C-alpha positions as CSV (number, residue, x, y, z in Angstrom):
1,M,46.8,43.4,-110.4
2,K,43.9,45.5,-109.7
3,R,44.1,47.1,-106.3
4,L,41.9,49.4,-104.6
5,T,43.0,52.8,-104.4
6,K,42.1,56.4,-103.8
7,N,41.8,56.9,-107.5
8,S,39.0,54.6,-107.8
9,K,35.7,55.7,-108.5
10,I,33.2,54.3,-106.5
11,L,29.4,53.8,-107.3
12,I,26.8,53.5,-105.2
13,V,23.1,51.9,-106.9
14,G,20.5,52.5,-104.6
15,L,20.5,54.8,-101.9
16,G,19.3,53.5,-98.6
17,L,20.7,53.3,-95.0
18,I,23.5,50.5,-96.0
19,G,24.2,52.3,-100.0
20,G,24.2,56.0,-98.2
21,S,26.2,54.2,-95.0
22,Y,28.4,53.2,-97.8
23,A,28.7,56.3,-99.4
24,E,29.6,58.6,-96.2
25,A,32.2,56.1,-95.0
26,L,33.8,56.0,-98.6
27,T,33.9,59.4,-99.0
28,D,35.1,60.4,-95.9
29,K,37.9,58.1,-96.7
30,G,39.2,60.2,-99.8
31,Y,37.2,58.3,-102.6
32,E,35.2,59.7,-105.3
33,V,31.6,58.6,-105.2
34,G,28.8,58.5,-106.9
35,A,25.1,57.2,-106.5
36,V,22.1,56.1,-108.6
37,A,19.1,56.3,-106.6
38,R,15.3,56.0,-107.7
39,R,14.0,59.5,-105.9
40,Q,15.8,62.8,-106.8
41,E,15.2,63.4,-102.7
42,S,17.8,60.9,-101.6
43,I,20.2,61.9,-104.5
44,D,19.7,65.6,-102.7
45,I,20.1,64.3,-98.9
46,A,23.3,63.1,-100.2
47,L,24.8,65.7,-101.9
48,E,23.6,67.9,-98.7
49,R,25.2,65.7,-96.3
50,G,28.4,65.5,-98.1
51,F,28.1,61.6,-98.8
52,I,28.6,61.3,-102.5
53,A,30.4,63.9,-104.9
54,H,27.4,63.3,-107.8
55,G,24.3,61.1,-108.6
56,V,21.6,60.5,-111.2
57,T,18.1,59.4,-111.1
58,E,18.4,57.9,-114.8
59,V,21.0,55.2,-115.9
60,T,23.1,56.3,-118.9
61,K,26.3,54.8,-120.7
62,E,28.0,58.2,-120.1
63,Y,27.4,58.1,-116.1
64,I,27.9,54.2,-115.4
65,S,30.9,54.1,-116.9
66,R,33.3,56.4,-115.2
67,F,33.2,53.9,-112.2
68,D,35.7,51.1,-111.3
69,I,33.8,49.7,-108.5
70,I,29.7,49.7,-108.5
71,V,28.1,48.2,-104.9
72,F,24.9,47.7,-105.3
73,S,22.3,48.0,-102.6
74,L,19.4,46.5,-103.8
75,Y,16.3,44.0,-103.3
76,P,17.6,40.6,-104.7
77,E,15.1,40.7,-107.9
78,V,15.7,45.0,-108.6
79,F,19.0,43.8,-108.6
80,K,19.2,40.7,-111.4
81,S,16.6,43.4,-113.3
82,W,19.3,45.9,-113.4
83,I,22.1,43.8,-114.3
84,K,20.0,42.7,-117.3
85,E,18.7,46.0,-118.4
86,H,22.3,47.8,-118.1
87,Q,25.0,45.9,-117.8
88,D,26.3,47.2,-121.3
89,C,26.7,50.4,-119.4
90,I,29.7,49.3,-117.4
91,K,33.1,49.4,-118.7
92,D,35.4,46.7,-118.9
93,G,37.3,45.9,-116.0
94,A,34.9,47.4,-113.3
95,I,34.0,45.0,-110.6
96,L,30.6,44.5,-109.2
97,M,30.1,44.2,-105.4
98,D,26.1,44.0,-103.2
99,V,25.2,44.2,-99.3
100,T,22.5,41.4,-100.5
101,G,21.3,39.3,-97.4
102,V,21.0,36.5,-99.6
103,K,23.7,34.2,-101.7
104,R,22.8,31.3,-103.3
105,S,19.8,33.3,-105.2
106,V,22.1,36.1,-106.5
107,V,25.7,35.5,-106.7
108,Y,25.0,32.6,-109.4
109,D,22.6,34.2,-111.2
110,I,24.3,37.3,-111.8
111,Q,27.7,35.8,-112.5
112,S,26.2,33.7,-115.0
113,M,24.5,36.7,-116.7
114,L,27.3,39.1,-116.9
115,R,29.5,39.8,-119.9
116,D,33.1,39.0,-120.3
117,G,35.2,41.5,-119.0
118,V,32.8,42.2,-116.0
119,E,33.6,40.8,-112.4
120,F,30.9,40.1,-109.6
121,I,31.7,39.1,-106.2
122,G,28.9,38.9,-103.4
123,A,29.5,40.6,-100.1
124,H,27.4,41.4,-97.1
125,P,27.8,44.0,-93.9
126,M,26.3,42.5,-90.8
127,A,25.4,45.6,-89.7
128,G,22.0,47.7,-89.8
129,K,19.1,50.0,-87.9
130,E,15.4,49.7,-87.6
131,V,15.0,52.8,-89.5
132,Y,15.5,52.8,-93.5
133,G,16.7,55.8,-96.5
134,V,19.3,57.8,-96.6
135,E,18.2,60.3,-94.3
136,N,19.0,57.6,-91.6
137,S,22.4,57.0,-92.9
138,D,25.5,56.3,-90.3
139,K,29.0,55.4,-91.2
140,R,29.2,53.9,-87.3
141,I,27.2,51.1,-87.9
142,F,30.1,49.4,-89.6
143,M,32.5,50.3,-86.9
144,N,33.3,46.6,-84.8
145,A,31.1,44.8,-87.0
146,N,31.3,42.0,-89.2
147,Y,31.9,41.8,-93.0
148,I,31.4,38.7,-95.3
149,I,32.7,37.8,-98.8
150,T,31.0,35.0,-100.5
151,P,33.6,33.9,-103.4
152,T,32.8,31.5,-106.2
153,D,35.1,29.5,-108.5
154,K,34.6,32.4,-110.9
155,N,36.0,35.1,-109.0
156,T,39.6,36.1,-109.3
157,Y,41.7,36.7,-106.5
158,E,42.4,40.3,-107.8
159,A,38.7,40.8,-106.9
160,I,38.4,39.1,-103.5
161,E,41.3,40.7,-102.3
162,M,39.5,44.4,-103.4
163,C,36.4,43.4,-101.7
164,R,38.4,42.8,-98.9
165,E,40.2,45.9,-98.8
166,L,36.5,47.8,-99.1
167,G,35.1,46.1,-96.0
168,R,38.6,47.1,-93.9
169,E,37.8,50.8,-95.4
170,L,34.5,50.9,-94.6
171,G,35.6,50.2,-90.9
172,F,34.7,46.6,-90.2
173,K,36.3,44.8,-87.3
174,T,36.0,41.2,-89.0
175,V,36.1,40.4,-92.6
176,T,35.4,36.7,-93.5
177,C,35.1,34.8,-96.7
178,L,32.4,32.0,-96.9
179,S,31.0,30.2,-99.6
180,P,27.0,31.0,-100.7
181,E,26.1,28.0,-99.3
182,E,27.7,28.5,-95.8
183,H,26.4,32.3,-95.8
184,D,23.2,31.2,-96.8
185,E,22.9,28.9,-94.2
186,M,24.6,31.2,-91.3
187,I,22.7,33.9,-91.9
188,G,19.1,32.0,-91.8
189,F,20.3,31.0,-87.9
190,L,22.4,34.4,-87.2
191,S,20.0,36.9,-88.6
192,Q,16.7,35.5,-90.1
193,L,15.6,33.0,-87.5
194,T,16.1,36.1,-85.1
195,H,14.2,38.5,-87.2
196,C,11.3,35.6,-87.0
197,I,11.1,35.2,-83.6
198,A,11.2,39.1,-82.8
199,V,8.1,39.1,-85.2
200,A,6.5,36.1,-83.6
201,L,6.7,37.4,-80.0
202,M,5.5,40.7,-80.8
203,C,2.3,39.2,-82.8
204,C,2.1,37.5,-79.5
205,K,-0.2,39.9,-77.7
206,D,-1.3,43.6,-78.6
207,S,1.9,45.6,-77.1
208,K,-0.2,49.1,-76.8
209,H,-0.3,48.7,-72.6
210,L,2.9,46.4,-72.6
211,V,5.5,49.0,-72.9
212,D,4.0,51.0,-69.8
213,Y,5.6,47.4,-67.9
214,T,8.1,46.7,-69.9
215,G,11.5,46.3,-68.8
216,D,15.3,45.8,-71.1
217,S,14.7,42.5,-71.7
218,F,11.2,42.7,-73.9
219,R,13.1,45.9,-75.6
220,D,16.2,44.1,-76.3
221,L,14.5,40.9,-77.5
222,T,12.4,42.9,-80.0
223,R,14.4,45.7,-81.2
224,I,14.3,44.0,-84.8
225,A,10.7,43.2,-84.7
226,K,10.1,47.3,-86.8
227,I,11.0,45.5,-89.7
228,N,10.5,46.2,-93.4
229,D,7.9,43.4,-94.5
230,A,8.7,43.9,-98.5
231,M,12.4,43.6,-98.1
232,W,12.4,40.7,-95.5
233,S,9.7,38.4,-96.7
234,E,11.7,38.4,-99.9
235,L,14.7,37.6,-98.3
236,F,12.8,34.6,-96.4
237,M,11.4,33.1,-99.3
238,L,15.0,33.3,-101.2
239,N,16.2,31.5,-98.2
240,K,13.4,29.2,-97.8
241,D,15.0,26.0,-97.1
242,K,18.1,26.9,-95.2
243,L,15.2,29.2,-92.8
244,L,13.3,26.5,-92.5
245,S,15.4,24.1,-91.1
246,Q,17.2,26.8,-88.3
247,M,13.4,27.2,-87.7
248,E,13.0,23.6,-86.7
249,L,16.3,23.4,-84.8
250,F,15.0,26.4,-82.8
251,S,11.8,24.8,-82.3
252,D,13.3,21.3,-81.0
253,K,15.1,23.7,-78.5
254,F,12.6,25.1,-77.4
255,T,10.2,22.5,-76.8
256,E,12.9,21.0,-75.0
257,L,13.0,23.8,-72.6
258,K,8.9,24.1,-72.3
259,N,9.1,20.2,-71.5
260,S,11.7,20.3,-68.8
261,L,9.4,23.4,-67.2
262,R,6.1,21.2,-67.6
263,D,7.9,17.8,-66.2
264,G,9.4,20.0,-63.1
265,D,13.4,19.2,-64.4
266,T,14.9,22.0,-62.8
267,D,18.5,20.2,-63.4
268,K,17.8,20.0,-67.4
269,M,16.8,24.1,-67.3
270,R,19.6,24.7,-65.3
271,E,22.1,23.0,-67.3
272,M,20.6,24.4,-70.7
273,M,20.9,28.0,-68.9
274,R,24.6,27.2,-68.3
275,I,25.3,26.0,-71.8
276,S,23.3,29.5,-73.2
277,T,25.7,31.6,-70.7
278,E,28.9,30.0,-71.3
279,R,28.2,30.7,-75.3
280,R,26.8,33.8,-75.2
281,K,30.4,34.7,-73.3
282,F,31.9,34.8,-76.9
283,F,30.0,37.6,-77.9
284,D,31.1,39.9,-75.2
285,K,34.8,39.9,-76.1
């Protein structure tokens, strides 16, 4: 049975914020971690900070075939292109994982294009910051965070358990399994919808002078409005149906609250506030 051990060699493909944070956390746990990045500058920063043992900017079979586990921290379409072009460089028996924020449009495509002897299992670290690049990597973003695994019927028990163990090694508090469909519906609500709300709120008014008057509530609500437009627009489009459904759900509830205010229905407003207060308590435990 394959297990994650300290002898497992781990490759990170894509040294951004999450890829770099994976590298830092796993190196600190005693694993040999390598990296592939587009820019030599990213490799140099990761080497200087001790996040990786070695890294390259060009994909070669000699380098890639050294690794037992490969974690892809790439945009979805870039990830697919990488597999199409370079999967022959991966050694037989390797386990592939990812950090991608959508799953239906990634997991099934990757699994269908992989050759025999190589297995991919989807994973999503529910962590991040409003900054980007390996220079902002920080393994502490995984502490007390959630980690979601999205297995399919093509995944072996060994790969699922290895992915679960990796999540624990990274420091995640909760590791759960969802189908790709369940994941995309949940992420459409918990992550993508909230980013949409933050973006829309910031676009309502010119904010140059609002900063002089705001309190913590506006700052908290708009923290995630500092957004990577290329990445998030791609994620939104790849989860379009689920995200639109969650946006309709929010719109209905917002309209309900607006109508209660317009109609002077204080009882209804207070009922919604009581429900929100009770549900929010679960996040404070």
